[in-house]
NUMI-314469 format. One record per residue (C-alpha): x, y, z. Coordinates in steps of 0.25 Angstrom, whole numbers, padded with zeros to 4 digits, always signed. Example, Ala and Ser with C-alpha at 12.3 -4.5 7.8 and 13.67 -1.06 7.14 Angstrom:
! NUMI-314469
+0049-0018+0031/+0055-0004+0029/
***
This chain:
! NUMI-314469
+0445+0377+0632/+0437+0364+0632/+0441+0351+0624/+0430+0344+0617/+0430+0331+0609/+0434+0338+0596/+0434+0353+0599/+0440+0363+0609/+0430+0372+0616/+0432+0385+0623/+0422+0381+0634/+0414+0370+0639/+0401+0377+0636/+0406+0378+0621/+0409+0364+0621/+0396+0359+0626/+0388+0368+0617/+0396+0363+0605/+0394+0348+0610/+0379+0351+0613/+0376+0357+0599/+0384+0346+0592/+0376+0335+0600/+0363+0342+0597/+0366+0344+0582/+0370+0329+0581/+0357+0325+0589/+0348+0332+0580/+0355+0327+0567/+0355+0312+0572/+0341+0314+0577/+0336+0319+0563/+0344+0309+0556/+0337+0298+0564/+0323+0304+0561/+0324+0305+0546/+0330+0291+0544/+0318+0285+0552/+0310+0275+0542/+0297+0282+0546/+0291+0293+0537/+0289+0302+0550/+0297+0303+0563/+0293+0309+0576/+0280+0313+0569/+0286+0321+0558/+0291+0318+0543/+0305+0315+0542/+0307+0327+0532/+0306+0336+0544/+0318+0330+0550/+0326+0331+0537/+0322+0346+0537/+0326+0347+0552/+0340+0342+0549/+0342+0350+0536/+0338+0363+0544/+0346+0360+0556/+0359+0359+0548/+0355+0371+0540/+0353+0379+0552/+0366+0373+0558/+0374+0378+0546/+0367+0392+0546/+0369+0395+0561/+0383+0389+0561/+0387+0398+0551/+0379+0410+0557/+0385+0408+0571/+0399+0410+0565/+0396+0420+0553/+0398+0434+0561/+0411+0429+0567/+0416+0424+0553/+0413+0437+0547/+0421+0445+0558/+0432+0435+0562/+0435+0429+0548/+0431+0438+0537/+0435+0450+0546/+0422+0458+0544/+0420+0469+0555/+0408+0466+0564/+0399+0476+0557/+0402+0470+0543/+0401+0456+0548/+0387+0459+0555/+0382+0466+0542/+0386+0453+0534/+0380+0444+0544/+0367+0453+0544/+0366+0452+0529/+0369+0437+0529/+0357+0434+0538/+0348+0444+0531/+0350+0437+0518/+0348+0423+0525/+0334+0428+0528/+0331+0435+0515/+0334+0423+0506/+0324+0413+0512/+0313+0422+0505/+0319+0419+0492/+0322+0404+0495/+0308+0402+0500/+0302+0408+0487/+0310+0400+0478/+0306+0387+0485/+0292+0391+0485/+0291+0394+0471/+0301+0385+0464/+0310+0374+0470/+0303+0370+0483/+0308+0370+0497/+0316+0358+0497/+0325+0362+0485/+0326+0376+0491/+0331+0370+0504/+0341+0361+0497/+0346+0372+0488/+0348+0381+0501/+0355+0370+0508/+0365+0368+0497/+0368+0383+0497/+0369+0383+0512/+0379+0371+0512/+0388+0377+0502/+0387+0391+0509/+0391+0385+0523/+0402+0377+0518/+0407+0390+0510/+0407+0397+0524/+0419+0387+0528/+0428+0393+0518/+0434+0404+0526/+0447+0408+0519/+0457+0417+0526/+0447+0427+0531/+0446+0442+0530/+0438+0449+0519/+0449+0449+0509/+0449+0434+0509/+0442+0429+0495/+0435+0418+0503/+0426+0428+0509/+0418+0426+0495/+0415+0412+0499/+0410+0417+0512/+0400+0426+0505/+0396+0415+0496/+0394+0406+0508/+0385+0416+0515/+0377+0418+0502/+0375+0403+0500/+0370+0402+0515/+0360+0414+0513/+0354+0408+0501/+0354+0394+0506/+0347+0398+0518/+0337+0406+0510/+0333+0393+0502/+0334+0384+0514/+0328+0392+0526/+0316+0396+0517/+0311+0382+0514/+0316+0371+0524/+0305+0375+0534/+0295+0375+0523/+0298+0360+0520/+0295+0357+0535/+0281+0363+0534/+0279+0355+0521/+0281+0342+0528/+0268+0344+0536/+0254+0349+0532/+0249+0362+0537/+0240+0355+0547/+0250+0345+0552/+0252+0347+0567/+0266+0343+0566/+0271+0355+0558/+0274+0364+0571/+0282+0352+0577/+0289+0350+0564/+0294+0364+0563/+0298+0363+0578/+0307+0352+0574/+0312+0359+0562/+0316+0371+0569/+0323+0363+0580/+0332+0359+0568/+0335+0374+0565/+0339+0377+0580/+0347+0365+0582/+0355+0369+0570/+0356+0383+0574/+0360+0381+0588/+0370+0369+0585/+0377+0377+0574/+0380+0389+0581/+0387+0381+0592/+0394+0371+0583/+0398+0379+0571/+0400+0391+0580/+0410+0384+0588/+0418+0377+0577/+0418+0390+0569/+0423+0399+0580/+0433+0389+0586/+0439+0381+0575/+0437+0390+0562/+0426+0395+0554/+0426+0384+0543/+0422+0374+0554/+0410+0382+0559/+0405+0385+0545/+0409+0372+0539/+0401+0364+0549/+0389+0373+0546/+0391+0369+0531/+0392+0354+0536/+0379+0356+0543/+0372+0362+0531/+0377+0351+0522/+0371+0341+0532/+0358+0348+0531/+0358+0348+0516/+0361+0333+0516/+0349+0330+0526/+0340+0338+0517/+0344+0331+0504/+0343+0317+0510/+0330+0320+0517/+0323+0325+0504/+0314+0312+0504/+0309+0315+0518/+0303+0328+0514/+0292+0321+0507/+0293+0330+0495/+0291+0343+0502/+0297+0356+0498/+0297+0353+0483/+0294+0363+0472/+0279+0366+0471/+0280+0368+0456/+0291+0359+0451/+0289+0365+0437/+0294+0379+0442/+0308+0373+0443/+0308+0364+0431/+0318+0365+0420/+0330+0370+0428/+0322+0381+0435/+0326+0375+0448/+0340+0378+0445/+0336+0392+0443/+0331+0393+0457/+0344+0388+0462/+0352+0398+0453/+0343+0409+0459/+0348+0404+0473/+0362+0405+0469/+0360+0419+0463/+0355+0422+0477/+0368+0417+0483/+0375+0427+0474/+0367+0438+0478/+0369+0434+0493/+0384+0433+0491/+0384+0448+0486/+0374+0453+0497/+0381+0447+0509/+0394+0454+0504/+0386+0468+0502/+0377+0468+0514/+0372+0482+0511/+0365+0475+0499/+0357+0466+0509/+0353+0478+0517/+0347+0485+0505/+0340+0472+0500/+0334+0471+0513/+0330+0485+0514/+0325+0487+0499/+0317+0473+0498/+0313+0474+0513/+0307+0487+0511/+0300+0483+0498/+0295+0470+0504/+0289+0478+0516/+0283+0489+0507/+0277+0478+0498/+0271+0471+0510/+0265+0484+0516/+0260+0488+0502/+0253+0475+0500/+0247+0475+0514/+0241+0489+0511/+0236+0487+0497/+0232+0473+0496/+0228+0468+0510/+0215+0470+0518/+0217+0478+0531/+0219+0467+0541/+0229+0459+0532/+0236+0473+0530/+0237+0475+0545/+0243+0461+0547/+0254+0464+0536/+0257+0477+0544/+0258+0469+0557/+0268+0459+0550/+0276+0470+0544/+0278+0476+0558/+0282+0463+0564/+0292+0461+0552/+0299+0475+0555/+0300+0471+0570/+0306+0458+0566/+0317+0466+0559/+0321+0472+0572/+0321+0458+0579/+0330+0451+0569/+0340+0463+0568/+0343+0461+0583/+0341+0446+0584/+0351+0443+0573/+0363+0450+0580/+0365+0436+0586/+0373+0431+0574/+0381+0444+0572/+0384+0454+0583/+0379+0446+0595/+0388+0434+0590/+0400+0444+0589/+0396+0450+0603/+0396+0436+0609/+0409+0432+0603/+0416+0445+0608/+0410+0450+0620/+0403+0438+0627/+0409+0428+0637/+0405+0416+0629/+0411+0406+0639/+0420+0401+0628/+0409+0398+0618/+0410+0403+0604/+0401+0415+0601/+0395+0408+0589/+0389+0397+0597/+0380+0407+0604/+0372+0408+0591/+0366+0395+0596/+0358+0401+0607/+0347+0407+0599/+0343+0393+0593/+0344+0386+0606/+0335+0396+0613/+0325+0395+0602/+0324+0380+0603/+0322+0382+0618/+0313+0394+0618/+0304+0392+0605/+0295+0381+0611/+0293+0390+0624/+0289+0402+0615/+0280+0394+0607/+0273+0388+0620/+0273+0402+0626/+0266+0409+0614/+0256+0397+0613/+0253+0398+0628/+0251+0413+0628/+0242+0412+0616/+0233+0402+0623/+0231+0412+0634/+0229+0424+0624/+0242+0430+0629/+0251+0428+0617/+0259+0441+0613/+0255+0446+0599/+0265+0444+0588/+0270+0459+0588/+0271+0458+0603/+0280+0446+0601/+0288+0453+0591/+0290+0465+0601/+0295+0455+0612/+0305+0449+0602/+0311+0462+0599/+0312+0466+0613/+0319+0453+0617/+0329+0454+0606/+0332+0468+0611/+0333+0463+0626/+0343+0453+0621/+0353+0464+0617/+0350+0472+0630/+0352+0460+0639/+0366+0457+0632/+0370+0472+0633/+0366+0472+0647/+0374+0459+0650/+0386+0464+0643/+0386+0478+0649/+0384+0472+0663/+0397+0465+0663/+0405+0476+0656/+0408+0478+0641/+0422+0473+0644/+0417+0460+0650/+0412+0448+0641/+0397+0448+0641/+0392+0436+0649/+0387+0425+0639/+0373+0424+0646/+0369+0437+0639/+0371+0431+0626/+0362+0420+0630/+0352+0430+0635/+0352+0438+0622/+0350+0426+0614/+0338+0422+0623/+0331+0435+0621/+0333+0435+0606/+0328+0421+0605/+0315+0424+0613/+0314+0437+0605/+0315+0428+0592/+0304+0419+0597/+0295+0430+0599/+0297+0436+0585/+0302+0426+0575/+0291+0415+0575/+0281+0424+0579/+0284+0433+0567/+0284+0422+0557/+0271+0418+0561/+0265+0432+0561/+0270+0434+0547/+0262+0422+0542/+0250+0426+0551/+0249+0441+0546/+0252+0439+0532/+0240+0436+0522/+0243+0422+0515/+0247+0429+0502/+0257+0438+0509/+0263+0427+0518/+0276+0424+0511/+0278+0439+0509/+0277+0443+0523/+0285+0431+0528/+0296+0436+0518/+0295+0450+0524/+0297+0444+0538/+0310+0437+0533/+0315+0449+0525/+0313+0456+0538/+0322+0446+0545/+0332+0448+0535/+0332+0463+0537/+0333+0461+0552/+0346+0452+0550/+0352+0463+0541/+0349+0473+0552/+0355+0464+0562/+0368+0465+0554/+0368+0480+0554/+0365+0480+0569/+0377+0470+0571/+0386+0479+0563/+0383+0490+0573/+0389+0481+0584/+0402+0480+0577/+0414+0484+0586/+0425+0483+0576/+0438+0490+0580/+0433+0492+0594/+0438+0485+0607/+0430+0474+0612/+0423+0482+0623/+0420+0493+0613/+0414+0483+0603/+0406+0476+0614/+0400+0490+0618/+0396+0493+0604/+0388+0480+0603/+0381+0482+0616/+0377+0496+0612/+0371+0491+0599/+0364+0480+0606/+0359+0489+0617/+0353+0498+0606/+0347+0487+0598/+0342+0481+0611/+0334+0493+0616/+0329+0496+0602/+0324+0482+0601/+0317+0483+0614/+0311+0496+0611/+0306+0491+0597/+0301+0478+0604/+0293+0485+0614/+0287+0494+0603/+0283+0482+0596/+0276+0477+0608/+0269+0490+0611/+0263+0491+0597/+0260+0476+0596/+0245+0477+0599/+0244+0486+0586/+0252+0476+0578/+0244+0465+0583/+0231+0472+0579/+0237+0473+0565/+0238+0458+0564/+0223+0456+0565/+0224+0443+0572/+0209+0442+0575/+0206+0441+0560/+0218+0433+0556/+0214+0421+0548/+0221+0408+0545/+0225+0404+0531/+0235+0394+0525/+0247+0403+0524/+0258+0397+0532/+0273+0399+0533/+0280+0386+0535/+0289+0386+0547/+0280+0396+0554/+0277+0387+0566/+0291+0385+0571/+0297+0398+0564/+0306+0406+0573/+0313+0395+0579/+0325+0400+0572/+0326+0415+0569/+0318+0419+0557/+0316+0404+0553/+0304+0399+0546/+0298+0395+0533/+0297+0406+0523/+0288+0399+0514/+0274+0394+0513/+0271+0379+0511/
***
């Protein structure tokens, strides 16, 4: 035990991780405050509105990832769900988080504008995160569990309105030809990863050490701070993100949109309790969406554009495999770290920060690598990068299995292998997520750009739900610790080898898929997805709407 200024830590490493995260969060907060209170209309070459959005998004991601780091433990240890049940709930929750932005983006585009959508989403998120702090006595017979379901539903819908629109406002601060756009998104996505990395450490430590209400409560405080920044900073947004046609929400119609949002909360409250409903929705609507896209491509598009749609659909299906394995991080891998890894006295939830830290360190390196290879005519094709991404996510599991088996099932796995699996998963993510978002926009005709991007995110939701099913298969309820660990390793070995085989298969046929893309005849047009330039600096993250 190590005594800190206010807290007691299980190890010196945990203490310094907590202190470092707290200092980093405070530094970015104070730095942002300094920049937006300067008298000049622009600071460091950018409009001050960018830093308002930076701070709002930083705190929103702080609240989201702070809660996410604790959620699987909360389900298992407090509400007493089995590993399998908790994993399916977690998978349904994350799937819904990536379905609702399609609705939130549409309502913002057509009716209320991005700023009001972000504001509405932030209010729902703040209430939802504070409701998470009402833990009751625990167990599924506790009536307080209904407050928990409501909290999840509010967070799902709030994310749908906020995630779909805040990065769009960033793009609206700059003209399409402004050379500051890419640096602006780099700054903005730095906020995402600062919030994600620090939350997993700070909220994870407080929640697992001092009580759930402290971890979840701090996440709620973070979201409230983000909301305050967004409200106070409205003048600095220079009128961006407002409704395109105010007449469409006149005469009380705007409140009807918010009422529809609350209706979505009710539906999500029901769906998160009956996870099979989420699975059927994904299956039916996903199948209908794919069928419609393919039908449209065959019937209405010329041959080259049809081939590009086929290539895009192939990439979308590959992405489902990737996200189904990558998203083990918050569920089965989190539980494995807690139970079977020598964490050196560090709470398992704090390891959720590793991915965000790796992204900050490696994303610029990947960007420079792709650009350098492209200048020499050696850049891998998009399907080749997808194959590399799937291979790496599979290798991550195989490295962990090898590391755990090499020391023996009855011995805690060395923590270095947790760092290695996250490293391989992050490099795989950087090969697939930003590349995929860019490919969707390049391959889709202008009149189908939103449809194809919606299909991409729907596939992400399906991957998240599948991740819950895979995590459920790792459940070792009623088994000894060694037997439970062996079950997890067997599942990880199976999915690891399948992923490597699928990834290699994708790489083998990548020349055929590249040929379907018809890059030699691809013409530039004005279709543009906001957030594309720096998309992928958080898993799945990008604007979902055209400016």
